[in-house]
Structure formats: structure tokens, C-alpha cells
N, CA, C, O and the ligand as a Tripos MOL2 file, in Angstrom:
@<TRIPOS>MOLECULE
protein
  265   263    67     0     0
PROTEIN
NO_CHARGES

@<TRIPOS>ATOM
      1 N         223.3850  155.8480  229.3250 N.3       1 MET1
      2 CA        222.0570  156.3840  228.9970 C.3       1 MET1
      3 C         221.5070  155.6760  227.7590 C.2       1 MET1
      4 O         222.2500  155.4670  226.8010 O.2       1 MET1
      5 N         220.2630  155.3130  227.7550 N.am      2 LYS2
      6 CA        219.6760  154.5330  226.7000 C.3       2 LYS2
      7 C         218.9090  155.3970  225.7330 C.2       2 LYS2
      8 O         218.0640  156.1940  226.1400 O.2       2 LYS2
      9 N         219.1930  155.2480  224.4550 N.am      3 HIS3
     10 CA        218.5090  156.0130  223.3960 C.3       3 HIS3
     11 C         217.6240  155.0570  222.6130 C.2       3 HIS3
     12 O         218.1140  154.0590  222.0830 O.2       3 HIS3
     13 N         216.3290  155.3420  222.5300 N.am      4 GLU4
     14 CA        215.4160  154.4890  221.8280 C.3       4 GLU4
     15 C         214.8640  155.1720  220.5080 C.2       4 GLU4
     16 O         214.4130  156.3170  220.5180 O.2       4 GLU4
     17 N         214.9300  154.4400  219.4530 N.am      5 PHE5
     18 CA        214.4660  154.9840  218.1550 C.3       5 PHE5
     19 C         213.6010  154.0290  217.3950 C.2       5 PHE5
     20 O         213.7580  152.8160  217.5280 O.2       5 PHE5
     21 N         212.7220  154.5210  216.6270 N.am      6 THR6
     22 CA        212.0410  153.7030  215.5860 C.3       6 THR6
     23 C         212.6660  154.0880  214.2790 C.2       6 THR6
     24 O         212.6590  155.2580  213.8980 O.2       6 THR6
     25 N         213.2220  153.0900  213.5720 N.am      7 VAL7
     26 CA        213.8940  153.3560  212.3240 C.3       7 VAL7
     27 C         213.1970  152.5290  211.1840 C.2       7 VAL7
     28 O         213.5970  151.4060  210.8770 O.2       7 VAL7
     29 N         212.1880  153.1130  210.6080 N.am      8 ALA8
     30 CA        211.2430  152.4200  209.7410 C.3       8 ALA8
     31 C         212.0770  151.7690  208.5590 C.2       8 ALA8
     32 O         211.7530  150.6760  208.0950 O.2       8 ALA8
     33 N         213.1230  152.4620  208.1130 N.am      9 ASP9
     34 CA        213.8230  151.8970  206.9410 C.3       9 ASP9
     35 C         215.0050  151.0320  207.2790 C.2       9 ASP9
     36 O         215.8770  150.7760  206.4480 O.2       9 ASP9
     37 N         215.0180  150.5690  208.5630 N.am     10 MET10
     38 CA        215.9990  149.5520  209.0050 C.3      10 MET10
     39 C         215.2250  148.1850  208.7910 C.2      10 MET10
     40 O         214.3940  147.7790  209.6040 O.2      10 MET10
     41 N         215.5400  147.5600  207.7200 N.am     11 THR11
     42 CA        214.6060  146.3970  207.3310 C.3      11 THR11
     43 C         215.3100  145.0520  207.3490 C.2      11 THR11
     44 O         214.6400  144.0200  207.3160 O.2      11 THR11
     45 N         216.6230  145.0240  207.3990 N.am     12 CYS12
     46 CA        217.2880  143.7320  207.2790 C.3      12 CYS12
     47 C         218.6360  143.6910  207.9520 C.2      12 CYS12
     48 O         219.1150  144.7150  208.4380 O.2      12 CYS12
     49 N         219.2560  142.5330  207.9900 N.am     13 GLY13
     50 CA        220.5170  142.4080  208.7240 C.3      13 GLY13
     51 C         221.5650  143.3140  208.1550 C.2      13 GLY13
     52 O         222.4580  143.7310  208.8920 O.2      13 GLY13
     53 N         221.5140  143.6290  206.9470 N.am     14 HIS14
     54 CA        222.5060  144.5490  206.3910 C.3      14 HIS14
     55 C         222.3790  145.9620  207.0440 C.2      14 HIS14
     56 O         223.3650  146.5820  207.4440 O.2      14 HIS14
     57 N         221.1110  146.4270  207.1240 N.am     15 CYS15
     58 CA        220.8730  147.6620  207.7690 C.3      15 CYS15
     59 C         221.3290  147.6840  209.2030 C.2      15 CYS15
     60 O         221.8970  148.6720  209.6680 O.2      15 CYS15
     61 N         221.0850  146.6090  209.9010 N.am     16 VAL16
     62 CA        221.5290  146.5250  211.3330 C.3      16 VAL16
     63 C         223.0150  146.5970  211.4850 C.2      16 VAL16
     64 O         223.5540  147.2090  212.4080 O.2      16 VAL16
     65 N         223.6760  145.9330  210.5210 N.am     17 LYS17
     66 CA        225.1620  145.8830  210.5650 C.3      17 LYS17
     67 C         225.7520  147.2720  210.2210 C.2      17 LYS17
     68 O         226.6890  147.7310  210.8740 O.2      17 LYS17
     69 N         225.1960  147.9240  209.1970 N.am     18 THR18
     70 CA        225.6490  149.2720  208.8390 C.3      18 THR18
     71 C         225.5150  150.2650  209.9650 C.2      18 THR18
     72 O         226.4020  151.0720  210.2470 O.2      18 THR18
     73 N         224.3000  150.1610  210.6280 N.am     19 ILE19
     74 CA        224.0190  151.1570  211.7260 C.3      19 ILE19
     75 C         224.8760  150.8190  212.8910 C.2      19 ILE19
     76 O         225.4640  151.7150  213.4970 O.2      19 ILE19
     77 N         224.9750  149.5780  213.2300 N.am     20 THR20
     78 CA        225.7560  149.1950  214.4650 C.3      20 THR20
     79 C         227.1900  149.5230  214.2610 C.2      20 THR20
     80 O         227.8180  150.0120  215.2000 O.2      20 THR20
     81 N         227.7880  149.2890  213.0740 N.am     21 THR21
     82 CA        229.1840  149.5920  212.7950 C.3      21 THR21
     83 C         229.4100  151.0880  212.9180 C.2      21 THR21
     84 O         230.3810  151.5160  213.5410 O.2      21 THR21
     85 N         228.5590  151.8630  212.3530 N.am     22 ALA22
     86 CA        228.6680  153.2900  212.3520 C.3      22 ALA22
     87 C         228.6470  153.8560  213.8030 C.2      22 ALA22
     88 O         229.4220  154.7500  214.1430 O.2      22 ALA22
     89 N         227.7950  153.3410  214.5890 N.am     23 ILE23
     90 CA        227.6580  153.7830  216.0030 C.3      23 ILE23
     91 C         228.8830  153.3860  216.7720 C.2      23 ILE23
     92 O         229.4470  154.1910  217.5120 O.2      23 ILE23
     93 N         229.2970  152.1660  216.6070 N.am     24 GLN24
     94 CA        230.4270  151.6120  217.3690 C.3      24 GLN24
     95 C         231.7490  152.1670  216.8590 C.2      24 GLN24
     96 O         232.7360  152.1260  217.5940 O.2      24 GLN24
     97 N         231.8150  152.6860  215.6330 N.am     25 ASN25
     98 CA        232.9800  153.3630  215.1590 C.3      25 ASN25
     99 C         233.2060  154.6750  215.9440 C.2      25 ASN25
    100 O         234.3270  155.0850  216.2460 O.2      25 ASN25
    101 N         232.0550  155.2930  216.2480 N.am     26 LYS26
    102 CA        232.0820  156.5720  216.9630 C.3      26 LYS26
    103 C         232.1530  156.3460  218.4570 C.2      26 LYS26
    104 O         232.8400  157.0850  219.1620 O.2      26 LYS26
    105 N         231.4460  155.3220  218.9610 N.am     27 TRP27
    106 CA        231.4970  155.0330  220.4380 C.3      27 TRP27
    107 C         231.7230  153.5340  220.5640 C.2      27 TRP27
    108 O         230.7670  152.7590  220.5270 O.2      27 TRP27
    109 N         233.0300  153.1010  220.7190 N.am     28 PRO28
    110 CA        233.3380  151.6780  220.7280 C.3      28 PRO28
    111 C         232.6500  150.9190  221.8280 C.2      28 PRO28
    112 O         232.4670  149.7080  221.6990 O.2      28 PRO28
    113 N         232.2520  151.5740  222.9200 N.am     29 SER29
    114 CA        231.6020  150.8860  224.0680 C.3      29 SER29
    115 C         230.1390  150.8670  223.9220 C.2      29 SER29
    116 O         229.4840  150.3340  224.8180 O.2      29 SER29
    117 N         229.5290  151.3950  222.8760 N.am     30 ALA30
    118 CA        228.0710  151.4280  222.7510 C.3      30 ALA30
    119 C         227.4830  150.0190  222.6600 C.2      30 ALA30
    120 O         228.0080  149.1450  221.9710 O.2      30 ALA30
    121 N         226.3740  149.8290  223.3810 N.am     31 VAL31
    122 CA        225.6710  148.6020  223.2250 C.3      31 VAL31
    123 C         224.4850  148.8650  222.3180 C.2      31 VAL31
    124 O         223.6250  149.6820  222.6460 O.2      31 VAL31
    125 N         224.4250  148.1980  221.2030 N.am     32 VAL32
    126 CA        223.3810  148.4420  220.1990 C.3      32 VAL32
    127 C         222.4890  147.1960  220.0890 C.2      32 VAL32
    128 O         222.9850  146.0850  219.8990 O.2      32 VAL32
    129 N         221.1720  147.3930  220.2090 N.am     33 VAL33
    130 CA        220.2430  146.3080  220.0470 C.3      33 VAL33
    131 C         219.2590  146.7470  218.9790 C.2      33 VAL33
    132 O         218.6520  147.8080  219.1270 O.2      33 VAL33
    133 N         219.0720  145.9950  217.9240 N.am     34 ALA34
    134 CA        218.2110  146.3850  216.8000 C.3      34 ALA34
    135 C         217.3650  145.2210  216.4770 C.2      34 ALA34
    136 O         217.8240  144.0790  216.4430 O.2      34 ALA34
    137 N         216.0570  145.5210  216.2260 N.am     35 ASP35
    138 CA        215.0780  144.5220  215.7870 C.3      35 ASP35
    139 C         214.4520  144.9380  214.4480 C.2      35 ASP35
    140 O         213.7530  145.9490  214.3730 O.2      35 ASP35
    141 N         214.7140  144.1360  213.3720 N.am     36 THR36
    142 CA        214.1590  144.5040  212.0990 C.3      36 THR36
    143 C         212.6980  144.3060  212.0020 C.2      36 THR36
    144 O         212.0460  144.9580  211.1870 O.2      36 THR36
    145 N         212.1280  143.4080  212.8180 N.am     37 ALA37
    146 CA        210.6620  143.1850  212.7870 C.3      37 ALA37
    147 C         209.8950  144.4270  213.3580 C.2      37 ALA37
    148 O         208.8600  144.8110  212.8130 O.2      37 ALA37
    149 N         210.3920  145.0230  214.4120 N.am     38 THR38
    150 CA        209.6860  146.1260  214.9890 C.3      38 THR38
    151 C         210.3450  147.4570  214.6150 C.2      38 THR38
    152 O         209.8500  148.5250  214.9760 O.2      38 THR38
    153 N         211.4820  147.3820  213.8770 N.am     39 HIS39
    154 CA        212.2200  148.5840  213.5300 C.3      39 HIS39
    155 C         212.7200  149.3460  214.7630 C.2      39 HIS39
    156 O         212.9430  150.5550  214.7120 O.2      39 HIS39
    157 N         212.8780  148.6620  215.7980 N.am     40 HIS40
    158 CA        213.3070  149.3250  217.0560 C.3      40 HIS40
    159 C         214.7780  149.2790  217.1950 C.2      40 HIS40
    160 O         215.3950  148.2280  217.0180 O.2      40 HIS40
    161 N         215.3800  150.4390  217.5190 N.am     41 LEU41
    162 CA        216.8490  150.6010  217.7280 C.3      41 LEU41
    163 C         217.0730  151.1180  219.0850 C.2      41 LEU41
    164 O         216.5440  152.1730  219.4370 O.2      41 LEU41
    165 N         217.8690  150.3980  219.9060 N.am     42 SER42
    166 CA        218.2090  150.8580  221.2220 C.3      42 SER42
    167 C         219.7610  150.9330  221.2910 C.2      42 SER42
    168 O         220.4890  149.9980  220.9580 O.2      42 SER42
    169 N         220.2020  152.1460  221.7610 N.am     43 VAL43
    170 CA        221.6240  152.4010  221.8060 C.3      43 VAL43
    171 C         221.9230  152.7880  223.2380 C.2      43 VAL43
    172 O         221.3650  153.7630  223.7410 O.2      43 VAL43
    173 N         222.8130  152.0260  223.9210 N.am     44 ASN44
    174 CA        223.1610  152.4530  225.2990 C.3      44 ASN44
    175 C         224.5780  152.9980  225.2770 C.2      44 ASN44
    176 O         225.5680  152.2880  225.0950 O.2      44 ASN44
    177 N         224.6040  154.3400  225.4800 N.am     45 ILE45
    178 CA        225.9140  155.0100  225.4540 C.3      45 ILE45
    179 C         225.6960  156.3820  226.1160 C.2      45 ILE45
    180 O         224.6360  157.0030  226.0410 O.2      45 ILE45
    181 N         226.7670  156.7890  226.7560 N.am     46 ASP46
    182 CA        226.6800  158.1900  227.3600 C.3      46 ASP46
    183 C         226.9010  159.1840  226.2850 C.2      46 ASP46
    184 O         228.0420  159.6020  226.0840 O.2      46 ASP46
    185 N         225.8910  159.5960  225.5770 N.am     47 ALA47
    186 CA        226.0390  160.5290  224.4880 C.3      47 ALA47
    187 C         224.6670  161.3170  224.3220 C.2      47 ALA47
    188 O         223.6370  160.9480  224.8850 O.2      47 ALA47
    189 N         224.7370  162.3310  223.5770 N.am     48 ASP48
    190 CA        223.6190  163.1040  223.3340 C.3      48 ASP48
    191 C         222.6130  162.3330  222.3800 C.2      48 ASP48
    192 O         223.0580  161.6700  221.4430 O.2      48 ASP48
    193 N         221.2700  162.4250  222.6260 N.am     49 ASN49
    194 CA        220.3350  161.7620  221.8340 C.3      49 ASN49
    195 C         220.4800  162.2160  220.3500 C.2      49 ASN49
    196 O         220.4600  161.3930  219.4350 O.2      49 ASN49
    197 N         220.6190  163.4870  220.1530 N.am     50 ALA50
    198 CA        220.7350  164.0570  218.8170 C.3      50 ALA50
    199 C         222.0240  163.5380  218.0860 C.2      50 ALA50
    200 O         222.0320  163.3350  216.8720 O.2      50 ALA50
    201 N         223.0800  163.3400  218.8700 N.am     51 ALA51
    202 CA        224.2920  162.8900  218.2680 C.3      51 ALA51
    203 C         224.1670  161.4780  217.7430 C.2      51 ALA51
    204 O         224.6680  161.1430  216.6690 O.2      51 ALA51
    205 N         223.4720  160.6380  218.5420 N.am     52 VAL52
    206 CA        223.1970  159.1970  218.1680 C.3      52 VAL52
    207 C         222.3660  159.2890  216.8460 C.2      52 VAL52
    208 O         222.7510  158.7100  215.8300 O.2      52 VAL52
    209 N         221.2640  159.9980  216.8800 N.am     53 ALA53
    210 CA        220.4080  160.1050  215.7040 C.3      53 ALA53
    211 C         221.1680  160.5140  214.5060 C.2      53 ALA53
    212 O         220.9340  160.0000  213.4120 O.2      53 ALA53
    213 N         222.1380  161.4890  214.6880 N.am     54 ALA54
    214 CA        222.8620  161.9970  213.5330 C.3      54 ALA54
    215 C         223.7370  160.9770  212.8860 C.2      54 ALA54
    216 O         223.9140  160.9920  211.6680 O.2      54 ALA54
    217 N         224.3090  160.0630  213.6920 N.am     55 VAL55
    218 CA        225.1190  158.9430  213.1100 C.3      55 VAL55
    219 C         224.2660  158.0810  212.2340 C.2      55 VAL55
    220 O         224.6490  157.7140  211.1240 O.2      55 VAL55
    221 N         223.0770  157.7540  212.7580 N.am     56 VAL56
    222 CA        222.1730  156.8840  212.0040 C.3      56 VAL56
    223 C         221.6920  157.6020  210.7330 C.2      56 VAL56
    224 O         221.5920  156.9870  209.6720 O.2      56 VAL56
    225 N         221.4050  158.8600  210.8410 N.am     57 THR57
    226 CA        220.9900  159.6380  209.6610 C.3      57 THR57
    227 C         222.1080  159.6690  208.5930 C.2      57 THR57
    228 O         221.8390  159.5430  207.3990 O.2      57 THR57
    229 N         223.3190  159.8340  209.0310 N.am     58 GLU58
    230 CA        224.4350  159.9210  208.1510 C.3      58 GLU58
    231 C         224.6340  158.6900  207.2740 C.2      58 GLU58
    232 O         225.2030  158.7630  206.1850 O.2      58 GLU58
    233 N         224.1360  157.5300  207.7940 N.am     59 GLU59
    234 CA        224.2040  156.2250  207.1200 C.3      59 GLU59
    235 C         222.9610  156.1030  206.1680 C.2      59 GLU59
    236 O         222.7970  155.0760  205.5080 O.2      59 GLU59
    237 N         222.0980  157.1450  206.1030 N.am     60 GLY60
    238 CA        221.0320  157.0960  205.1420 C.3      60 GLY60
    239 C         219.7020  156.6600  205.6960 C.2      60 GLY60
    240 O         218.7420  156.5260  204.9370 O.2      60 GLY60
    241 N         219.6010  156.4200  207.0590 N.am     61 TYR61
    242 CA        218.4110  155.9700  207.7110 C.3      61 TYR61
    243 C         217.6500  157.0460  208.3680 C.2      61 TYR61
    244 O         218.1770  158.1490  208.5160 O.2      61 TYR61
    245 N         216.3860  156.7990  208.7950 N.am     62 THR62
    246 CA        215.5180  157.8130  209.3470 C.3      62 THR62
    247 C         215.1110  157.4370  210.7440 C.2      62 THR62
    248 O         214.0680  156.8040  210.9120 O.2      62 THR62
    249 N         215.8850  157.7960  211.7730 N.am     63 PRO63
    250 CA        215.5450  157.4950  213.1670 C.3      63 PRO63
    251 C         214.5230  158.5200  213.6910 C.2      63 PRO63
    252 O         214.6540  159.7320  213.5190 O.2      63 PRO63
    253 N         213.5180  157.9590  214.3290 N.am     64 VAL64
    254 CA        212.5470  158.7490  215.0470 C.3      64 VAL64
    255 C         212.5810  158.3780  216.4720 C.2      64 VAL64
    256 O         212.4800  157.1930  216.7900 O.2      64 VAL64
    257 N         212.7270  159.3950  217.4330 N.am     65 ALA65
    258 CA        212.7860  159.0710  218.8500 C.3      65 ALA65
    259 C         211.5910  158.2520  219.2650 C.2      65 ALA65
    260 O         210.4570  158.6170  218.9530 O.2      65 ALA65
    261 N         211.8130  157.1510  219.9650 N.am     66 ALA66
    262 CA        210.7420  156.3180  220.4210 C.3      66 ALA66
    263 C         210.6760  156.2120  221.9480 C.2      66 ALA66
    264 O         209.8030  155.5270  222.4820 O.2      66 ALA66
    265 CU        218.6530  146.3430  205.0990 Cu       67 CU67
@<TRIPOS>BOND
     1     1     2 1
     2     2     3 1
     3     3     4 2
     4     3     5 am
     5     5     6 1
     6     6     7 1
     7     7     8 2
     8     7     9 am
     9     9    10 1
    10    10    11 1
    11    11    12 2
    12    11    13 am
    13    13    14 1
    14    14    15 1
    15    15    16 2
    16    15    17 am
    17    17    18 1
    18    18    19 1
    19    19    20 2
    20    19    21 am
    21    21    22 1
    22    22    23 1
    23    23    24 2
    24    23    25 am
    25    25    26 1
    26    26    27 1
    27    27    28 2
    28    27    29 am
    29    29    30 1
    30    30    31 1
    31    31    32 2
    32    31    33 am
    33    33    34 1
    34    34    35 1
    35    35    36 2
    36    35    37 am
    37    37    38 1
    38    38    39 1
    39    39    40 2
    40    39    41 am
    41    41    42 1
    42    42    43 1
    43    43    44 2
    44    43    45 am
    45    45    46 1
    46    46    47 1
    47    47    48 2
    48    47    49 am
    49    49    50 1
    50    50    51 1
    51    51    52 2
    52    51    53 am
    53    53    54 1
    54    54    55 1
    55    55    56 2
    56    55    57 am
    57    57    58 1
    58    58    59 1
    59    59    60 2
    60    59    61 am
    61    61    62 1
    62    62    63 1
    63    63    64 2
    64    63    65 am
    65    65    66 1
    66    66    67 1
    67    67    68 2
    68    67    69 am
    69    69    70 1
    70    70    71 1
    71    71    72 2
    72    71    73 am
    73    73    74 1
    74    74    75 1
    75    75    76 2
    76    75    77 am
    77    77    78 1
    78    78    79 1
    79    79    80 2
    80    79    81 am
    81    81    82 1
    82    82    83 1
    83    83    84 2
    84    83    85 am
    85    85    86 1
    86    86    87 1
    87    87    88 2
    88    87    89 am
    89    89    90 1
    90    90    91 1
    91    91    92 2
    92    91    93 am
    93    93    94 1
    94    94    95 1
    95    95    96 2
    96    95    97 am
    97    97    98 1
    98    98    99 1
    99    99   100 2
   100    99   101 am
   101   101   102 1
   102   102   103 1
   103   103   104 2
   104   103   105 am
   105   105   106 1
   106   106   107 1
   107   107   108 2
   108   107   109 am
   109   109   110 1
   110   110   111 1
   111   111   112 2
   112   111   113 am
   113   113   114 1
   114   114   115 1
   115   115   116 2
   116   115   117 am
   117   117   118 1
   118   118   119 1
   119   119   120 2
   120   119   121 am
   121   121   122 1
   122   122   123 1
   123   123   124 2
   124   123   125 am
   125   125   126 1
   126   126   127 1
   127   127   128 2
   128   127   129 am
   129   129   130 1
   130   130   131 1
   131   131   132 2
   132   131   133 am
   133   133   134 1
   134   134   135 1
   135   135   136 2
   136   135   137 am
   137   137   138 1
   138   138   139 1
   139   139   140 2
   140   139   141 am
   141   141   142 1
   142   142   143 1
   143   143   144 2
   144   143   145 am
   145   145   146 1
   146   146   147 1
   147   147   148 2
   148   147   149 am
   149   149   150 1
   150   150   151 1
   151   151   152 2
   152   151   153 am
   153   153   154 1
   154   154   155 1
   155   155   156 2
   156   155   157 am
   157   157   158 1
   158   158   159 1
   159   159   160 2
   160   159   161 am
   161   161   162 1
   162   162   163 1
   163   163   164 2
   164   163   165 am
   165   165   166 1
   166   166   167 1
   167   167   168 2
   168   167   169 am
   169   169   170 1
   170   170   171 1
   171   171   172 2
   172   171   173 am
   173   173   174 1
   174   174   175 1
   175   175   176 2
   176   175   177 am
   177   177   178 1
   178   178   179 1
   179   179   180 2
   180   179   181 am
   181   181   182 1
   182   182   183 1
   183   183   184 2
   184   183   185 am
   185   185   186 1
   186   186   187 1
   187   187   188 2
   188   187   189 am
   189   189   190 1
   190   190   191 1
   191   191   192 2
   192   191   193 am
   193   193   194 1
   194   194   195 1
   195   195   196 2
   196   195   197 am
   197   197   198 1
   198   198   199 1
   199   199   200 2
   200   199   201 am
   201   201   202 1
   202   202   203 1
   203   203   204 2
   204   203   205 am
   205   205   206 1
   206   206   207 1
   207   207   208 2
   208   207   209 am
   209   209   210 1
   210   210   211 1
   211   211   212 2
   212   211   213 am
   213   213   214 1
   214   214   215 1
   215   215   216 2
   216   215   217 am
   217   217   218 1
   218   218   219 1
   219   219   220 2
   220   219   221 am
   221   221   222 1
   222   222   223 1
   223   223   224 2
   224   223   225 am
   225   225   226 1
   226   226   227 1
   227   227   228 2
   228   227   229 am
   229   229   230 1
   230   230   231 1
   231   231   232 2
   232   231   233 am
   233   233   234 1
   234   234   235 1
   235   235   236 2
   236   235   237 am
   237   237   238 1
   238   238   239 1
   239   239   240 2
   240   239   241 am
   241   241   242 1
   242   242   243 1
   243   243   244 2
   244   243   245 am
   245   245   246 1
   246   246   247 1
   247   247   248 2
   248   247   249 am
   249   249   250 1
   250   250   251 1
   251   251   252 2
   252   251   253 am
   253   253   254 1
   254   254   255 1
   255   255   256 2
   256   255   257 am
   257   257   258 1
   258   258   259 1
   259   259   260 2
   260   259   261 am
   261   261   262 1
   262   262   263 1
   263   263   264 2
@<TRIPOS>SUBSTRUCTURE
     1 MET1         2 RESIDUE 1 A MET
     2 LYS2         6 RESIDUE 1 A LYS
     3 HIS3        10 RESIDUE 1 A HIS
     4 GLU4        14 RESIDUE 1 A GLU
     5 PHE5        18 RESIDUE 1 A PHE
     6 THR6        22 RESIDUE 1 A THR
     7 VAL7        26 RESIDUE 1 A VAL
     8 ALA8        30 RESIDUE 1 A ALA
     9 ASP9        34 RESIDUE 1 A ASP
    10 MET10       38 RESIDUE 1 A MET
    11 THR11       42 RESIDUE 1 A THR
    12 CYS12       46 RESIDUE 1 A CYS
    13 GLY13       50 RESIDUE 1 A GLY
    14 HIS14       54 RESIDUE 1 A HIS
    15 CYS15       58 RESIDUE 1 A CYS
    16 VAL16       62 RESIDUE 1 A VAL
    17 LYS17       66 RESIDUE 1 A LYS
    18 THR18       70 RESIDUE 1 A THR
    19 ILE19       74 RESIDUE 1 A ILE
    20 THR20       78 RESIDUE 1 A THR
    21 THR21       82 RESIDUE 1 A THR
    22 ALA22       86 RESIDUE 1 A ALA
    23 ILE23       90 RESIDUE 1 A ILE
    24 GLN24       94 RESIDUE 1 A GLN
    25 ASN25       98 RESIDUE 1 A ASN
    26 LYS26      102 RESIDUE 1 A LYS
    27 TRP27      106 RESIDUE 1 A TRP
    28 PRO28      110 RESIDUE 1 A PRO
    29 SER29      114 RESIDUE 1 A SER
    30 ALA30      118 RESIDUE 1 A ALA
    31 VAL31      122 RESIDUE 1 A VAL
    32 VAL32      126 RESIDUE 1 A VAL
    33 VAL33      130 RESIDUE 1 A VAL
    34 ALA34      134 RESIDUE 1 A ALA
    35 ASP35      138 RESIDUE 1 A ASP
    36 THR36      142 RESIDUE 1 A THR
    37 ALA37      146 RESIDUE 1 A ALA
    38 THR38      150 RESIDUE 1 A THR
    39 HIS39      154 RESIDUE 1 A HIS
    40 HIS40      158 RESIDUE 1 A HIS
    41 LEU41      162 RESIDUE 1 A LEU
    42 SER42      166 RESIDUE 1 A SER
    43 VAL43      170 RESIDUE 1 A VAL
    44 ASN44      174 RESIDUE 1 A ASN
    45 ILE45      178 RESIDUE 1 A ILE
    46 ASP46      182 RESIDUE 1 A ASP
    47 ALA47      186 RESIDUE 1 A ALA
    48 ASP48      190 RESIDUE 1 A ASP
    49 ASN49      194 RESIDUE 1 A ASN
    50 ALA50      198 RESIDUE 1 A ALA
    51 ALA51      202 RESIDUE 1 A ALA
    52 VAL52      206 RESIDUE 1 A VAL
    53 ALA53      210 RESIDUE 1 A ALA
    54 ALA54      214 RESIDUE 1 A ALA
    55 VAL55      218 RESIDUE 1 A VAL
    56 VAL56      222 RESIDUE 1 A VAL
    57 THR57      226 RESIDUE 1 A THR
    58 GLU58      230 RESIDUE 1 A GLU
    59 GLU59      234 RESIDUE 1 A GLU
    60 GLY60      238 RESIDUE 1 A GLY
    61 TYR61      242 RESIDUE 1 A TYR
    62 THR62      246 RESIDUE 1 A THR
    63 PRO63      250 RESIDUE 1 A PRO
    64 VAL64      254 RESIDUE 1 A VAL
    65 ALA65      258 RESIDUE 1 A ALA
    66 ALA66      262 RESIDUE 1 A ALA
    67 CU67       265 GROUP 0 **** ****
């Protein structure tokens, strides 16, 4: 299942690495695609949308369902 978010405060490669690592620590098989230009985050994993958003929020970012 694909989860799409806009993360306005995901602005550089460091942000992408932090978010990707946190998601893959929780779901090792998650496919994460992030674009700092559009602030778009796509996470392909069989999990609850809110659970994915919570992991991103825990890292200090602000995901909005897109
Ligand atoms: Cu950054």
C-alpha cells in the first residue's frame, strides 16, 4: 500500500536520510521515495497511514497526507 505525504520541512538530503532510516528501521521492506524539491514523500509498505505519519513526526517533521 502506498502512502503519499507532503512534508514541507523535508528540505535536504539529511532530512531524506533521517526519514528514510526511521521508516526502514520500523519496516525494513519499506520502499521510500522522497523529493526535496516538491517535498513529496512516498512510502510503499503494508501499514497504517497514521503509523507511517507517526514515524515521520517522531523525527521532528510535519507530514500532511497528499
Ligand atoms: Cu534537511
